[in-house]
C-alpha positions in Angstrom: 2.9 5.5 -2.0 5.4 5.7 -4.8 7.2 2.6 -3.5 3.9 0.7 -3.4 2.9 1.7 -6.9 6.4 0.9 -8.3 6.4 -2.6 -6.6 2.9 -3.4 -8.0 3.8 -2.3 -11.5 7.0 -4.3 -11.4 5.3 -7.5 -10.3 2.2 -7.0 -12.5 -0.4 -6.3 -9.8 -2.9 -3.5 -9.4 -4.8 -2.1 -6.5 -8.3 -3.7 -6.4 -10.2 -1.8 -3.8 -10.0 0.6 -0.9 -7.1 0.7 1.5 -7.1 0.0 5.2 -4.8 1.9 7.7 -3.5 0.4 10.9 -1.9 3.0 13.2 0.9 1.6 15.3 1.7 4.9 17.0 -0.6 7.0 19.3 -0.7 10.5 17.7 -1.3 11.9 21.2 2.0 10.5 22.4 4.3 10.4 19.4 5.9 13.1 17.2 4.3 13.1 13.7 7.7 12.6 12.1 8.2 9.2 13.8 4.6 7.8 13.6 4.3 4.3 12.1 1.3 3.2 10.0 0.6 0.1 8.0 -1.2 0.5 4.7 -3.1 -2.6 3.5 -4.4 -2.7 -0.1 -6.3 -5.5 -1.8 -4.4 -6.3 -5.0 -5.2 -8.3 -8.1 -2.8 -9.8 -10.6 -2.9 -8.1 -14.0 -3.7 -10.6 -16.8 -1.2 -10.4 -19.6 -2.7 -11.2 -23.0 -0.1 -12.3 -25.5 -0.6 -12.3 -29.2 
């Protein structure tokens, strides 16, 4: 999560809604330490007001 937040701040985006998780590993068959999950967040560009 820290990496996502850092990337968004660096590129002037913010999270704009709830996340969606896509599980690539079956928890019944895979050790928790090697499970893979995709996190998808809707994002929105931060408007920068100058002046």
